[in-house]
TORRO-134098 format. One line per 10 residues: number of its first residue (from 0); their letters; for each residue z, y, x of C-alpha. Coordinates in steps of 0.2 Angstrom, whole numbers, plus 5000, padded with zeros to 4 digits. Each point is the difference from the previous one (the first is absolute). Layout:
<sites>
NUM	a	Z,Y,X; ... .
</sites>
This chain:
<sites>
0	mpaedstell	5000,5000,5000; 4995,5017,5007; 5014,5012,5005; 4993,5014,4990; 4996,5000,4981; 4981,5002,5000; 5000,5008,4982; 5012,5013,5007; 4990,5003,5015; 4984,5004,4989 .
10	keaervfarl	5011,5012,4989; 5005,5009,5016; 4982,5001,5006; 4995,5007,4983; 5014,5014,5002; 4994,5003,5018; 4982,5002,4994; 5005,5012,4986; 5010,5010,5012; 4986,5001,5012 .
20	ldlisainrt	4988,5006,4986; 5013,5013,4995; 5001,5006,5018; 4981,5001,5003; 4997,5009,4984; 5014,5013,5004; 4992,5002,5018; 4983,5002,4992; 5006,5013,4987; 5010,5009,5013 .
30	nantafdkvs	4985,5001,5012; 4988,5006,4986; 5012,5013,4995; 5006,5007,5017; 4990,5013,5009; 4995,4997,5017; 4993,5017,5003; 4993,5014,4989; 4985,4989,4993; 5004,4982,5002 .
40	sisdaiakrd	5014,4987,4995; 5008,4987,5011; 4988,4987,4992; 4985,5011,5005; 5007,5001,5018; 5003,4982,5001; 4982,4996,4995; 4994,5013,5013; 5011,4992,5013; 4994,4983,4996 .
50	itakkrdfls	4981,5005,5001; 5003,5010,5016; 5007,4984,5008; 4985,4989,4994; 4988,5013,5006; 5009,5001,5017; 5000,4981,5001; 4981,4999,4995; 4995,5013,5013; 5011,4993,5013 .
60	giadaastrq	4992,4983,4998; 4983,5008,5001; 5005,5009,5016; 5007,4983,5008; 4984,4991,4995; 4989,5013,5007; 5009,5001,5016; 5000,4982,5004; 4992,4996,5016; 4986,4988,4999 .
70	drysksevkf	4997,4991,5017; 4982,4995,5003; 4996,4987,5013; 4981,5003,5001; 4988,5014,4995; 4993,4989,4987; 5016,5000,4990; 5002,5013,4985; 5008,5016,5005; 5012,5007,4988 .
80	vatlsiaqlq	5000,5019,4999; 5013,5010,4990; 4992,5010,4987; 5016,5010,4995; 5010,5012,5011; 5015,4990,5004; 5009,5016,5006; 4997,5008,4983; 5006,4985,4990; 5016,5000,5010 .
90	kqvdqlskef	5002,5018,4997; 4999,4997,4981; 5012,4985,5002; 5012,5011,5009; 4999,5013,4987; 5002,4988,4986; 5015,4992,5009; 5008,5018,5000; 4997,5003,4982; 5007,4983,4996 .
100	reldtklqel	5016,5003,5010; 5002,5017,4992; 4998,4993,4982; 5011,4986,5003; 5014,5010,5008; 5000,5012,4985; 5000,4986,4988; 5015,4992,5009; 5009,5016,4999; 4997,5002,4981 .
110	nwktelv	5005,4982,4998; 5017,5004,5006; 5002,5016,4990; 4993,4994,4983; 5010,4991,4987; 4992,4987,4989; 4995,5006,4983 .
</sites>
């Protein structure tokens, strides 16, 4: 016989999931109703931060792929030539990284100062 009552464990799991739903809903309401700046909410800022990170990662991947050195062992092998400016891509990646850090820092600050709705 199990040490725990499985029926009680399932009831407890239901209570935990209900509480989780309440917390997530409260966080989403709070984020939607709390100003991040004069024109956007915390929800808007989170979306912008997430897209900034995805764009940064995308451009970083392109820069990495474009800067990969291709060794050729004879002149008859295909030569790979970068068609993008790696320096320009890296500059964009650096700018996006800075924007991400600034957004994330302000979001964390507001997180500590804001009460759930």
